[in-house]
N, C-alpha and C positions, 0 to 999 in steps of 0.2 A: 504494500500500500504506500504510494508516494506521499511524502509530507508536503503540505501546502504552506507557503509563506503567508502569514497574516500580518498586515501593517495596520496599525491603529493610530490615529491622531485624536487624542483625548480632548474633552471640553476645555475651554479657556480656564486657567487657574485664577483664583483671586489675586495671586502674585503677578499674573500676566503670563502670556505665552501658553502654548499647548504642548503637553508631553507627547512624545512620539515613541511608540514601542513596536517591536517586531517579534513574531513567534515563527521560528524556523528550525527544522530538524530537532524538534522537541525541546528547544531552548527559548526562553523569553528574555528579551534584551531591551533595556531602556536606552534609546538612542540619544536622548537629550530633550531640550526644550526648544520649540520653534516659535518664532514671532511673525513669520511670513511664510507663504508657500515656498519661497526661495530657500528658506531655512530648512523646510521639510526635505526638499530636493537634495540639499547639501548633506543633511544627516543621513539620508538614504544612500547617497553616493559614498560616504565614508564607510557605510556598512556593506558596500559592495553591490548595492542595488541601484543600478543606473537606469536612466530613461524610464522611470516609473510614471505612469499617467496620474497626475495629481487631481484630475477632475473627480466629481462625485460619481461618475460612471466608471472610474478606474478601479484598481484593485485595493485602494485604501478605504478602510472603514473610518469615516469622519463622524465622531461622536460630538454632540452638542453644537452641530452646525457644520456646514461645508467649508470649502477652502477660502470662502470670503469672510469668515467669522474669526476675528482675532482680538476682540475686546469683549470682556464680560458684559452681559446684558444686551448684546447686539443680536 
């Protein structure tokens, strides 16, 4: 059974930004905090995941709002 990579961008934190996590090969990893879609792309690139579609139709699960939401209460 092949393992699927799951990328999650979590809701905006009260401290600002959104935590980005990935689950792959049975391991969960916290990639860091993103403040823009560009930050998400950079965190993913550093994790070896290049050219990931950042849209809501892509492979990322956007919790608490899509890629346009970067402020609490928006």
